[in-house]
gemmi code that builds the backbone of each chain (N, CA, C; Angstrom):
import gemmi

chains = {
    "A": [
        ("MET", (92.125, 188.544, 83.157), (91.609, 189.444, 84.191), (91.817, 190.894, 83.752)),
        ("ALA", (90.788, 191.692, 83.920), (90.882, 193.104, 83.532), (90.069, 193.935, 84.509)),
        ("THR", (90.525, 195.157, 84.706), (89.758, 196.060, 85.551), (89.157, 197.146, 84.668)),
        ("VAL", (87.862, 197.375, 84.824), (87.225, 198.447, 84.062), (86.575, 199.416, 85.038)),
        ("ASN", (86.463, 200.656, 84.572), (85.810, 201.642, 85.423), (84.381, 201.830, 84.954)),
        ("ILE", (83.441, 201.460, 85.811), (82.027, 201.562, 85.457), (81.366, 202.564, 86.397)),
        ("ALA", (80.892, 203.651, 85.828), (80.226, 204.702, 86.602), (81.044, 205.101, 87.829)),
        ("GLY", (82.354, 205.264, 87.628), (83.211, 205.766, 88.690), (83.703, 204.717, 89.660)),
        ("LYS", (83.406, 203.419, 89.367), (83.837, 202.378, 90.293), (84.687, 201.353, 89.544)),
        ("ASP", (85.836, 200.985, 90.115), (86.675, 199.979, 89.471), (86.100, 198.583, 89.705)),
        ("VAL", (85.922, 197.867, 88.614), (85.304, 196.544, 88.694), (86.200, 195.541, 87.977)),
        ("GLU", (86.422, 194.402, 88.609), (87.306, 193.397, 88.028), (86.505, 192.354, 87.240)),
        ("LEU", (86.969, 192.072, 86.028), (86.298, 191.084, 85.188), (87.249, 189.935, 84.884)),
        ("ASP", (86.701, 188.735, 84.670), (87.574, 187.631, 84.278), (87.807, 187.670, 82.767)),
        ("GLU", (88.537, 186.672, 82.264), (88.942, 186.733, 80.843), (87.749, 186.654, 79.889)),
        ("GLU", (86.601, 186.197, 80.386), (85.431, 186.138, 79.520), (84.460, 187.288, 79.772)),
        ("GLY", (84.865, 188.207, 80.649), (84.027, 189.371, 80.900), (83.015, 189.192, 82.014)),
        ("PHE", (83.077, 188.072, 82.729), (82.187, 187.885, 83.881), (82.779, 188.589, 85.101)),
        ("LEU", (81.908, 189.021, 85.995), (82.362, 189.675, 87.221), (83.212, 188.711, 88.051)),
        ("THR", (84.326, 189.182, 88.568), (85.145, 188.359, 89.450), (84.528, 188.333, 90.850)),
        ("ASN", (84.079, 189.494, 91.281), (83.477, 189.598, 92.602), (81.991, 189.922, 92.450)),
        ("LEU", (81.144, 188.934, 92.779), (79.709, 189.078, 92.514), (79.087, 190.270, 93.240)),
        ("ALA", (79.728, 190.674, 94.339), (79.180, 191.780, 95.129), (79.337, 193.126, 94.404)),
        ("ASP", (80.155, 193.160, 93.347), (80.346, 194.403, 92.595), (79.140, 194.777, 91.740)),
        ("TRP", (78.183, 193.872, 91.633), (77.093, 194.094, 90.688), (76.148, 195.216, 91.113)),
        ("ASN", (75.765, 196.010, 90.142), (74.652, 196.949, 90.322), (74.076, 197.233, 88.933)),
        ("ARG", (73.079, 198.078, 88.862), (72.412, 198.324, 87.575), (73.374, 198.944, 86.544)),
        ("ASP", (74.302, 199.775, 87.002), (75.280, 200.363, 86.074), (76.157, 199.278, 85.459)),
        ("VAL", (76.565, 198.326, 86.308), (77.386, 197.222, 85.815), (76.588, 196.431, 84.775)),
        ("ALA", (75.323, 196.181, 85.075), (74.474, 195.437, 84.145), (74.372, 196.152, 82.799)),
        ("GLU", (74.170, 197.456, 82.855), (74.070, 198.239, 81.611), (75.382, 198.169, 80.827)),
        ("TYR", (76.505, 198.229, 81.539), (77.809, 198.139, 80.885), (77.982, 196.778, 80.197)),
        ("MET", (77.666, 195.722, 80.940), (77.778, 194.358, 80.403), (76.879, 194.194, 79.183)),
        ("ALA", (75.676, 194.718, 79.288), (74.701, 194.591, 78.199), (75.238, 195.259, 76.939)),
        ("LYS", (75.850, 196.419, 77.130), (76.400, 197.145, 75.990), (77.518, 196.325, 75.327)),
        ("GLU", (78.371, 195.727, 76.174), (79.439, 194.867, 75.659), (78.870, 193.699, 74.862)),
        ("GLU", (77.730, 193.207, 75.325), (77.093, 192.059, 74.678), (76.171, 192.497, 73.532)),
        ("LYS", (76.107, 193.779, 73.287), (75.216, 194.349, 72.266), (73.743, 193.979, 72.499)),
        ("VAL", (73.365, 194.037, 73.758), (71.966, 193.779, 74.120), (71.365, 195.101, 74.586)),
        ("ASP", (70.231, 195.449, 73.997), (69.515, 196.664, 74.387), (68.527, 196.319, 75.482)),
        ("MET", (68.829, 196.765, 76.702), (68.011, 196.332, 77.837), (66.601, 196.934, 77.813)),
        ("THR", (65.602, 196.050, 77.932), (64.209, 196.485, 78.059), (63.656, 195.871, 79.344)),
        ("GLU", (62.407, 196.199, 79.655), (61.763, 195.613, 80.827), (61.799, 194.080, 80.774)),
        ("SER", (61.611, 193.532, 79.573), (61.613, 192.070, 79.423), (62.980, 191.489, 79.763)),
        ("HIS", (64.031, 192.214, 79.389), (65.377, 191.747, 79.736), (65.571, 191.764, 81.253)),
        ("TRP", (65.168, 192.872, 81.860), (65.325, 192.989, 83.315), (64.572, 191.894, 84.048)),
        ("GLU", (63.419, 191.540, 83.495), (62.610, 190.507, 84.138), (63.400, 189.193, 84.219)),
        ("VAL", (64.097, 188.862, 83.137), (64.897, 187.628, 83.117), (66.095, 187.753, 84.062)),
        ("ILE", (66.743, 188.919, 84.026), (67.898, 189.146, 84.909), (67.481, 189.011, 86.380)),
        ("ASP", (66.375, 189.658, 86.725), (65.894, 189.585, 88.109), (65.573, 188.147, 88.496)),
        ("PHE", (64.960, 187.441, 87.550), (64.621, 186.044, 87.823), (65.882, 185.223, 88.096)),
        ("LEU", (66.885, 185.418, 87.233), (68.139, 184.678, 87.389), (68.810, 184.967, 88.721)),
        ("ARG", (68.801, 186.230, 89.105), (69.435, 186.603, 90.365), (68.715, 185.985, 91.559)),
        ("GLU", (67.396, 185.916, 91.458), (66.636, 185.249, 92.528), (66.958, 183.759, 92.566)),
        ("TYR", (67.044, 183.167, 91.381), (67.375, 181.747, 91.298), (68.739, 181.492, 91.946)),
        ("TYR", (69.700, 182.342, 91.617), (71.049, 182.193, 92.165), (71.037, 182.324, 93.682)),
        ("ASP", (70.274, 183.293, 94.148), (70.186, 183.516, 95.581), (69.613, 182.281, 96.292)),
        ("GLU", (68.652, 181.662, 95.636), (68.009, 180.512, 96.262), (68.854, 179.239, 96.185)),
        ("TYR", (69.545, 179.020, 95.065), (70.237, 177.746, 94.861), (71.761, 177.862, 94.775)),
        ("GLN", (72.280, 179.072, 94.746), (73.736, 179.285, 94.699), (74.391, 178.773, 93.418)),
        ("ILE", (73.598, 178.602, 92.375), (74.183, 178.290, 91.069), (73.406, 179.046, 89.996)),
        ("ALA", (74.039, 179.213, 88.850), (73.337, 179.733, 87.687), (72.779, 178.526, 86.937)),
        ("PRO", (71.500, 178.559, 86.600), (70.886, 177.360, 86.022), (71.322, 177.105, 84.579)),
        ("ALA", (71.280, 175.839, 84.177), (71.470, 175.486, 82.764), (70.264, 176.034, 81.996)),
        ("ILE", (70.457, 176.260, 80.715), (69.412, 176.884, 79.911), (68.081, 176.110, 79.970)),
        ("ARG", (68.154, 174.795, 79.921), (66.941, 173.980, 79.950), (66.165, 174.205, 81.262)),
        ("VAL", (66.925, 174.314, 82.335), (66.319, 174.497, 83.653), (65.759, 175.913, 83.781)),
        ("LEU", (66.500, 176.872, 83.228), (66.056, 178.262, 83.243), (64.730, 178.410, 82.493)),
        ("THR", (64.678, 177.835, 81.305), (63.472, 177.918, 80.474), (62.265, 177.373, 81.240)),
        ("LYS", (62.462, 176.212, 81.838), (61.363, 175.568, 82.555), (60.926, 176.416, 83.755)),
        ("ALA", (61.904, 176.913, 84.501), (61.587, 177.677, 85.712), (60.902, 178.998, 85.353)),
        ("ILE", (61.331, 179.629, 84.274), (60.695, 180.886, 83.859), (59.270, 180.610, 83.420)),
        ("GLY", (59.076, 179.516, 82.714), (57.723, 179.136, 82.292), (56.794, 178.994, 83.486)),
        ("LYS", (57.332, 178.396, 84.539), (56.537, 178.181, 85.747), (56.160, 179.506, 86.394)),
        ("LYS", (57.134, 180.434, 86.425), (56.898, 181.665, 87.159), (56.239, 182.757, 86.312)),
        ("LEU", (56.672, 182.884, 85.049), (56.206, 184.023, 84.242), (55.265, 183.609, 83.109)),
        ("GLY", (54.997, 182.325, 82.996), (54.058, 181.869, 81.969), (54.751, 181.259, 80.767)),
        ("PRO", (54.037, 180.358, 80.068), (54.625, 179.612, 78.957), (55.051, 180.492, 77.782)),
        ("ASP", (54.421, 181.682, 77.617), (54.834, 182.543, 76.503), (56.240, 183.090, 76.724)),
        ("LYS", (56.734, 183.013, 77.957), (58.100, 183.468, 78.240), (59.046, 182.306, 78.525)),
        ("GLY", (58.490, 181.210, 78.944), (59.323, 180.055, 79.271), (59.597, 179.187, 78.064)),
        ("ASN", (60.102, 179.791, 77.015), (60.481, 178.979, 75.850), (61.744, 179.550, 75.221)),
        ("ASN", (62.433, 178.694, 74.482), (63.726, 179.079, 73.903), (63.619, 180.259, 72.949)),
        ("LYS", (62.545, 180.284, 72.165), (62.418, 181.327, 71.149), (62.410, 182.700, 71.827)),
        ("TYR", (61.563, 182.846, 72.832), (61.450, 184.121, 73.543), (62.788, 184.521, 74.161)),
        ("LEU", (63.438, 183.565, 74.829), (64.680, 183.890, 75.538), (65.829, 184.172, 74.572)),
        ("TYR", (65.858, 183.466, 73.450), (66.912, 183.728, 72.457), (66.695, 185.053, 71.734)),
        ("GLU", (65.429, 185.491, 71.629), (65.188, 186.806, 71.049), (65.750, 187.900, 71.953)),
        ("LEU", (65.612, 187.696, 73.249), (66.137, 188.679, 74.199), (67.662, 188.625, 74.267)),
        ("PHE", (68.193, 187.404, 74.300), (69.642, 187.205, 74.458), (70.132, 186.267, 73.355)),
        ("PRO", (70.424, 186.840, 72.190), (70.695, 186.011, 71.003), (71.906, 185.086, 71.138)),
        ("TYR", (72.900, 185.460, 71.956), (74.083, 184.620, 72.051), (74.024, 183.662, 73.240)),
        ("GLY", (72.841, 183.193, 73.520), (72.695, 182.222, 74.601), (72.154, 182.884, 75.842)),
        ("PRO", (70.879, 182.653, 76.147), (70.223, 183.317, 77.277), (70.929, 183.054, 78.601)),
        ("ALA", (71.281, 181.812, 78.860), (71.872, 181.507, 80.156), (73.183, 182.273, 80.305)),
        ("LYS", (74.039, 182.163, 79.290), (75.357, 182.763, 79.392), (75.292, 184.300, 79.408)),
        ("GLN", (74.563, 184.864, 78.439), (74.514, 186.328, 78.352), (73.785, 186.952, 79.538)),
        ("ALA", (72.672, 186.362, 79.915), (71.901, 186.939, 81.015), (72.669, 186.803, 82.328)),
        ("CYS", (73.406, 185.722, 82.493), (74.217, 185.565, 83.701), (75.304, 186.625, 83.753)),
        ("LYS", (75.921, 186.874, 82.610), (76.979, 187.872, 82.573), (76.419, 189.250, 82.939)),
        ("ILE", (75.315, 189.608, 82.319), (74.703, 190.912, 82.584), (74.200, 190.981, 84.028)),
        ("GLY", (73.725, 189.861, 84.520), (73.197, 189.805, 85.877), (74.283, 189.686, 86.937)),
        ("GLY", (75.541, 189.662, 86.503), (76.642, 189.624, 87.464), (76.834, 188.280, 88.131)),
        ("LEU", (76.355, 187.221, 87.482), (76.481, 185.879, 88.056), (77.598, 185.122, 87.340)),
        ("PRO", (78.084, 184.024, 87.948), (79.087, 183.231, 87.246), (78.486, 182.536, 86.033)),
        ("LYS", (79.351, 182.034, 85.197), (78.894, 181.289, 84.027), (78.128, 180.058, 84.508)),
        ("PRO", (77.025, 179.719, 83.832), (76.262, 178.567, 84.295), (77.113, 177.303, 84.366)),
        ("THR", (76.892, 176.517, 85.402), (77.599, 175.251, 85.551), (77.284, 174.368, 84.351)),
        ("GLY", (78.333, 173.871, 83.705), (78.118, 172.981, 82.569), (78.030, 173.719, 81.260)),
        ("CYS", (78.140, 175.033, 81.316), (78.095, 175.832, 80.096), (79.507, 175.906, 79.540)),
        ("ILE", (79.709, 175.523, 78.273), (81.076, 175.496, 77.744), (81.338, 176.560, 76.686)),
    ],
    "B": [
        ("MET", (83.310, 165.457, 75.139), (82.738, 164.666, 76.235), (81.751, 163.648, 75.679)),
        ("SER", (80.972, 164.096, 74.664), (79.909, 163.207, 74.204), (80.467, 161.919, 73.590)),
        ("ASP", (81.615, 161.985, 72.852), (82.084, 160.728, 72.245), (82.549, 159.751, 73.311)),
        ("GLU", (83.276, 160.324, 74.304), (83.795, 159.434, 75.334), (82.689, 158.675, 76.054)),
        ("MET", (81.583, 159.371, 76.247), (80.543, 158.762, 77.065), (79.471, 158.086, 76.218)),
        ("ASP", (79.687, 158.064, 74.905), (78.797, 157.330, 74.020), (77.346, 157.779, 74.154)),
        ("MET", (77.133, 159.065, 74.022), (75.774, 159.570, 74.206), (75.291, 160.281, 72.947)),
        ("GLU", (75.980, 160.059, 71.833), (75.610, 160.779, 70.620), (74.316, 160.253, 70.025)),
        ("GLU", (73.821, 161.001, 69.069), (72.664, 160.591, 68.272), (71.499, 160.164, 69.138)),
        ("GLY", (71.308, 160.886, 70.211), (70.196, 160.579, 71.114), (70.269, 159.153, 71.623)),
        ("GLY", (71.461, 158.589, 71.606), (71.731, 157.166, 71.898), (70.994, 156.593, 73.085)),
        ("THR", (71.511, 155.486, 73.564), (70.816, 154.794, 74.636), (70.924, 155.570, 75.945)),
        ("ILE", (69.931, 155.434, 76.761), (69.974, 156.043, 78.082), (70.583, 155.039, 79.052)),
        ("LYS", (71.627, 155.501, 79.735), (72.277, 154.622, 80.699), (71.939, 155.046, 82.113)),
        ("LYS", (72.059, 154.089, 82.993), (71.822, 154.389, 84.408), (73.150, 154.786, 85.060)),
        ("PHE", (73.214, 156.031, 85.518), (74.404, 156.557, 86.170), (74.132, 156.742, 87.654)),
        ("MET", (75.027, 156.247, 88.479), (74.910, 156.551, 89.903), (76.175, 157.265, 90.384)),
        ("PHE", (75.969, 158.378, 91.052), (77.074, 159.119, 91.640), (77.094, 158.810, 93.126)),
        ("VAL", (78.179, 158.224, 93.586), (78.271, 157.793, 94.980), (79.120, 158.793, 95.765)),
        ("ASN", (78.518, 159.360, 96.783), (79.196, 160.394, 97.584), (79.492, 159.862, 98.975)),
        ("ARG", (80.769, 159.784, 99.297), (81.160, 159.173, 100.574), (81.917, 160.115, 101.499)),
        ("LYS", (82.190, 161.334, 101.025), (83.063, 162.201, 101.822), (82.319, 163.404, 102.390)),
        ("ALA", (82.825, 163.929, 103.479), (82.246, 165.125, 104.084), (82.303, 166.276, 103.070)),
        ("PRO", (81.354, 167.220, 103.182), (81.225, 168.248, 102.141), (82.405, 169.203, 102.011)),
        ("TYR", (83.069, 169.494, 103.092), (84.176, 170.460, 103.020), (85.464, 169.784, 103.472)),
        ("GLY", (86.585, 170.408, 103.171), (87.865, 169.806, 103.545), (88.515, 169.148, 102.349)),
        ("THR", (87.713, 168.563, 101.488), (88.207, 168.082, 100.198), (87.266, 168.617, 99.131)),
        ("ILE", (87.650, 168.492, 97.886), (86.875, 169.061, 96.797), (85.848, 168.050, 96.237)),
        ("TYR", (85.874, 166.820, 96.751), (85.057, 165.754, 96.162), (83.567, 166.074, 96.072)),
        ("ALA", (82.984, 166.559, 97.163), (81.531, 166.763, 97.191), (81.099, 167.794, 96.155)),
        ("LEU", (81.807, 168.902, 96.112), (81.450, 169.962, 95.170), (81.675, 169.514, 93.726)),
        ("GLU", (82.787, 168.800, 93.503), (83.060, 168.303, 92.147), (81.958, 167.340, 91.708)),
        ("SER", (81.565, 166.473, 92.612), (80.512, 165.516, 92.299), (79.229, 166.248, 91.915)),
        ("LEU", (78.870, 167.225, 92.713), (77.643, 167.983, 92.466), (77.703, 168.667, 91.096)),
        ("GLU", (78.858, 169.205, 90.764), (78.977, 169.874, 89.462), (78.863, 168.881, 88.319)),
        ("VAL", (79.491, 167.729, 88.473), (79.393, 166.715, 87.414), (77.946, 166.255, 87.270)),
        ("VAL", (77.261, 166.116, 88.385), (75.857, 165.703, 88.346), (75.023, 166.730, 87.574)),
        ("LEU", (75.239, 168.004, 87.862), (74.472, 169.056, 87.180), (74.790, 169.072, 85.685)),
        ("ILE", (76.048, 168.852, 85.349), (76.428, 168.830, 83.934), (75.824, 167.609, 83.253)),
        ("SER", (75.863, 166.481, 83.945), (75.377, 165.244, 83.342), (73.892, 165.333, 83.019)),
        ("ALA", (73.175, 166.202, 83.738), (71.736, 166.329, 83.510), (71.452, 166.763, 82.074)),
        ("ALA", (72.402, 167.489, 81.473), (72.209, 167.967, 80.103), (72.155, 166.809, 79.112)),
        ("PHE", (72.697, 165.650, 79.488), (72.738, 164.514, 78.576), (71.522, 163.608, 78.717)),
        ("GLU", (70.609, 164.010, 79.576), (69.352, 163.294, 79.759), (69.541, 161.803, 79.987)),
        ("GLN", (70.411, 161.495, 80.916), (70.605, 160.114, 81.320), (69.787, 159.837, 82.580)),
        ("ASP", (69.757, 158.559, 82.947), (69.016, 158.177, 84.147), (69.971, 158.285, 85.340)),
        ("VAL", (69.888, 159.436, 86.027), (70.879, 159.744, 87.059), (70.321, 159.533, 88.465)),
        ("SER", (71.112, 158.893, 89.304), (70.756, 158.824, 90.720), (71.985, 159.154, 91.561)),
        ("LEU", (71.728, 159.572, 92.791), (72.807, 159.917, 93.705), (72.703, 159.052, 94.954)),
        ("ALA", (73.856, 158.610, 95.432), (73.881, 157.855, 96.676), (74.757, 158.602, 97.686)),
        ("PHE", (74.292, 158.616, 98.911), (75.057, 159.266, 99.986), (75.331, 158.233, 101.073)),
        ("ILE", (76.606, 157.964, 101.270), (77.026, 156.899, 102.185), (78.165, 157.440, 103.052)),
        ("ASP", (78.360, 156.804, 104.215), (79.430, 157.223, 105.140), (79.332, 158.731, 105.419)),
        ("ASP", (80.481, 159.430, 105.459), (80.446, 160.868, 105.739), (79.745, 161.660, 104.633)),
        ("GLY", (79.489, 161.025, 103.512), (78.762, 161.680, 102.418), (77.389, 162.175, 102.843)),
        ("VAL", (76.803, 161.558, 103.855), (75.467, 162.002, 104.305), (75.522, 163.435, 104.853)),
        ("TYR", (76.692, 163.834, 105.327), (76.818, 165.214, 105.837), (76.600, 166.252, 104.730)),
        ("GLN", (76.792, 165.851, 103.491), (76.618, 166.800, 102.381), (75.203, 167.363, 102.345)),
        ("LEU", (74.250, 166.563, 102.795), (72.842, 166.979, 102.700), (72.318, 167.613, 103.985)),
        ("MET", (73.213, 167.796, 104.953), (72.751, 168.303, 106.250), (72.281, 169.749, 106.185)),
        ("LYS", (71.209, 170.014, 106.917), (70.682, 171.382, 107.037), (71.621, 172.254, 107.875)),
        ("ASN", (71.438, 173.551, 107.732), (72.095, 174.539, 108.604), (73.608, 174.394, 108.697)),
        ("ILE", (74.227, 174.150, 107.561), (75.685, 174.130, 107.565), (76.172, 175.568, 107.459)),
        ("ASN", (77.039, 175.948, 108.370), (77.571, 177.306, 108.361), (79.048, 177.238, 107.998)),
        ("THR", (79.393, 177.836, 106.845), (80.773, 177.732, 106.369), (81.579, 179.004, 106.605)),
        ("ASP", (81.010, 179.943, 107.355), (81.706, 181.220, 107.576), (83.123, 181.001, 108.112)),
        ("GLY", (83.258, 180.091, 109.063), (84.529, 179.864, 109.731), (85.627, 179.367, 108.810)),
        ("ILE", (85.248, 178.693, 107.711), (86.288, 178.177, 106.803), (86.361, 179.021, 105.532)),
        ("GLU", (85.623, 180.122, 105.529), (85.642, 181.057, 104.402), (85.426, 180.380, 103.064)),
        ("MET", (84.460, 179.476, 103.033), (84.072, 178.872, 101.761), (82.590, 179.107, 101.540)),
        ("LYS", (82.211, 179.140, 100.271), (80.795, 179.291, 99.965), (80.099, 177.972, 100.299)),
        ("SER", (78.970, 178.053, 100.975), (78.212, 176.834, 101.238), (77.415, 176.470, 99.995)),
        ("PHE", (77.457, 175.188, 99.626), (76.670, 174.777, 98.466), (75.480, 173.891, 98.844)),
        ("SER", (75.120, 173.925, 100.135), (73.967, 173.135, 100.590), (72.725, 173.407, 99.757)),
        ("LYS", (72.487, 174.700, 99.512), (71.256, 175.084, 98.815), (71.174, 174.492, 97.414)),
        ("THR", (72.325, 174.208, 96.839), (72.341, 173.733, 95.460), (71.693, 172.348, 95.325)),
        ("TYR", (71.734, 171.547, 96.398), (71.081, 170.236, 96.317), (69.579, 170.377, 96.067)),
        ("ARG", (69.041, 171.520, 96.509), (67.613, 171.743, 96.288), (67.299, 172.074, 94.830)),
        ("ALA", (68.322, 172.435, 94.070), (68.117, 172.737, 92.642), (68.008, 171.459, 91.811)),
        ("LEU", (68.438, 170.339, 92.367), (68.491, 169.093, 91.584), (67.138, 168.722, 90.995)),
        ("GLU", (66.088, 168.980, 91.750), (64.746, 168.643, 91.289), (64.444, 169.344, 89.959)),
        ("GLY", (64.836, 170.606, 89.863), (64.640, 171.354, 88.627), (65.430, 170.788, 87.456)),
        ("TYR", (66.468, 170.033, 87.768), (67.276, 169.370, 86.747), (66.764, 167.950, 86.483)),
        ("ASP", (65.586, 167.651, 87.030), (64.986, 166.319, 86.900), (65.840, 165.216, 87.511)),
        ("ILE", (66.590, 165.566, 88.526), (67.342, 164.546, 89.261), (66.634, 164.364, 90.592)),
        ("GLU", (65.887, 163.290, 90.659), (65.003, 163.130, 91.814), (65.289, 161.866, 92.607)),
        ("LYS", (66.275, 161.084, 92.124), (66.580, 159.853, 92.846), (67.792, 160.059, 93.734)),
        ("LEU", (67.520, 160.414, 94.979), (68.577, 160.607, 95.963), (68.432, 159.534, 97.044)),
        ("TYR", (69.414, 158.662, 97.123), (69.366, 157.588, 98.105), (70.378, 157.846, 99.215)),
        ("VAL", (69.908, 157.698, 100.440), (70.799, 157.878, 101.580), (70.814, 156.575, 102.372)),
        ("GLU", (72.007, 156.133, 102.709), (72.103, 154.862, 103.422), (71.717, 155.018, 104.895)),
        ("ARG", (70.773, 154.197, 105.305), (70.243, 154.303, 106.671), (71.334, 154.123, 107.735)),
        ("GLU", (72.170, 153.123, 107.554), (73.213, 152.827, 108.553), (74.148, 154.029, 108.747)),
        ("SER", (74.462, 154.709, 107.640), (75.366, 155.858, 107.737), (74.708, 157.006, 108.490)),
        ("LEU", (73.408, 157.226, 108.208), (72.669, 158.274, 108.929), (72.656, 157.977, 110.413)),
        ("GLU", (72.275, 156.740, 110.739), (72.117, 156.373, 112.149), (73.441, 156.455, 112.903)),
        ("ALA", (74.499, 156.017, 112.266), (75.809, 156.035, 112.926), (76.228, 157.458, 113.282)),
        ("ARG", (75.647, 158.426, 112.571), (76.014, 159.836, 112.820), (74.926, 160.579, 113.586)),
        ("GLY", (73.964, 159.831, 114.086), (72.899, 160.444, 114.881), (71.995, 161.350, 114.066)),
        ("LEU", (71.873, 161.086, 112.770), (71.044, 161.928, 111.910), (69.778, 161.184, 111.486)),
        ("SER", (68.776, 161.980, 111.096), (67.583, 161.380, 110.511), (67.211, 162.190, 109.278)),
        ("GLU", (66.184, 161.720, 108.573), (65.733, 162.406, 107.355), (65.418, 163.873, 107.607)),
        ("ASP", (64.921, 164.182, 108.801), (64.542, 165.569, 109.120), (65.742, 166.517, 109.150)),
        ("ASP", (66.926, 165.961, 109.241), (68.118, 166.804, 109.293), (68.638, 167.165, 107.905)),
        ("LEU", (67.947, 166.706, 106.863), (68.478, 166.881, 105.509), (67.750, 167.986, 104.739)),
        ("VAL", (68.466, 168.622, 103.807), (67.911, 169.777, 103.084), (66.935, 169.404, 101.969)),
        ("VAL", (66.945, 168.153, 101.551), (66.057, 167.723, 100.460), (65.349, 166.426, 100.829)),
        ("ASP", (64.306, 166.115, 100.070), (63.639, 164.831, 100.255), (64.506, 163.730, 99.656)),
        ("VAL", (64.673, 162.677, 100.410), (65.500, 161.567, 99.928), (64.784, 160.254, 100.202)),
        ("GLN", (65.317, 159.186, 99.612), (64.866, 157.861, 99.986), (65.945, 157.246, 100.847)),
        ("VAL", (65.564, 156.883, 102.064), (66.525, 156.249, 102.960), (66.456, 154.743, 102.707)),
        ("VAL", (67.602, 154.155, 102.390), (67.622, 152.719, 102.104), (68.697, 152.037, 102.951)),
        ("GLY", (68.490, 150.764, 103.234), (69.473, 150.001, 103.987), (70.663, 149.642, 103.108)),
        ("ALA", (71.734, 149.204, 103.745), (72.965, 148.893, 103.011), (72.725, 147.825, 101.941)),
        ("ALA", (71.906, 146.836, 102.256), (71.667, 145.750, 101.298), (70.935, 146.272, 100.071)),
        ("GLU", (69.946, 147.131, 100.316), (69.189, 147.695, 99.196), (70.084, 148.618, 98.356)),
        ("MET", (70.957, 149.343, 99.040), (71.889, 150.223, 98.331), (72.776, 149.386, 97.399)),
        ("ALA", (73.200, 148.240, 97.887), (74.043, 147.358, 97.067), (73.274, 146.909, 95.824)),
        ("ASP", (71.992, 146.581, 96.012), (71.160, 146.183, 94.868), (71.053, 147.321, 93.855)),
        ("LEU", (70.836, 148.541, 94.366), (70.712, 149.707, 93.481), (71.989, 149.891, 92.661)),
        ("MET", (73.124, 149.694, 93.324), (74.404, 149.851, 92.614), (74.550, 148.798, 91.529)),
        ("ASN", (74.086, 147.604, 91.840), (74.166, 146.517, 90.871), (73.373, 146.791, 89.601)),
        ("GLU", (72.311, 147.567, 89.731), (71.449, 147.857, 88.579), (72.054, 148.885, 87.637)),
        ("GLN", (73.110, 149.560, 88.065), (73.628, 150.688, 87.285), (74.495, 150.238, 86.106)),
        ("ASP", (74.525, 151.067, 85.069), (75.479, 150.856, 83.987), (76.809, 151.493, 84.352)),
        ("VAL", (76.736, 152.630, 85.026), (77.962, 153.344, 85.396), (77.834, 153.804, 86.854)),
        ("VAL", (78.860, 153.511, 87.655), (78.899, 154.005, 89.021), (80.148, 154.866, 89.171)),
        ("LEU", (79.939, 156.129, 89.565), (81.081, 157.019, 89.742), (81.200, 157.365, 91.216)),
        ("SER", (82.383, 157.140, 91.751), (82.598, 157.323, 93.183), (83.340, 158.607, 93.480)),
        ("PHE", (82.818, 159.353, 94.429), (83.474, 160.595, 94.833), (83.721, 160.583, 96.329)),
    ],
}
model = gemmi.Model(1)
for chain_id, residues in chains.items():
    chain = gemmi.Chain(chain_id)
    for i, (resn, *xyz) in enumerate(residues, 1):
        res = gemmi.Residue()
        res.name, res.seqid = resn, gemmi.SeqId(i, " ")
        for name, pos in zip(("N", "CA", "C"), xyz):
            atom = gemmi.Atom()
            atom.name, atom.element = name, gemmi.Element(name[0])
            atom.pos, atom.b_iso = gemmi.Position(*pos), 0.0
            res.add_atom(atom)
        chain.add_residue(res)
    model.add_chain(chain)
structure = gemmi.Structure()
structure.add_model(model)
structure.setup_entities()
């Protein structure tokens, strides 16, 4: 557990860098997380983050990568709903990295 | 996990049934079961869920957990379809004994009688009880 100051606000992170309190999330937190993950945020990244947050809001879980890929394909089209596209955006695992940046817990079943 | 469960090398697909018999809150069983089910989906096995006794309450609509200060996981049952887990069996006798019907549940299920539920269990390779 660690506390970091992001844009003037103290935010608590767990040992893997995920938000302890999901309500702490905002765009500044996302930018901070992205920097830690060495991800340069673009519109395409935000699109995935927004999608994940909506998914979480609807189902109260972070989806497994296979489920995420399929759901994104359904909503944003097959050119985005595939592993290659998502791994290009989030090289160290789309589900895990995007969840961290999006302020969500680690996906269930993600080890 | 993979060696223990003999699922390596794209091995054989087994029929897994997760049997849920307990009320959703008060014990950790329901949530643990749901998490194991979601994890098991990654192994592409033939998964089904059974809801019996107080387990039928797990699928009830409009559960408000504010009073017990716990996160409600009702909505998560609706995610199962996206995980290709579509075989949800609810025992008719358990529903009726609690004054519930299919309309009271958050997801589409197959309501089966106790005898049919027993047959379904017999067909399984692995039955895990929660």
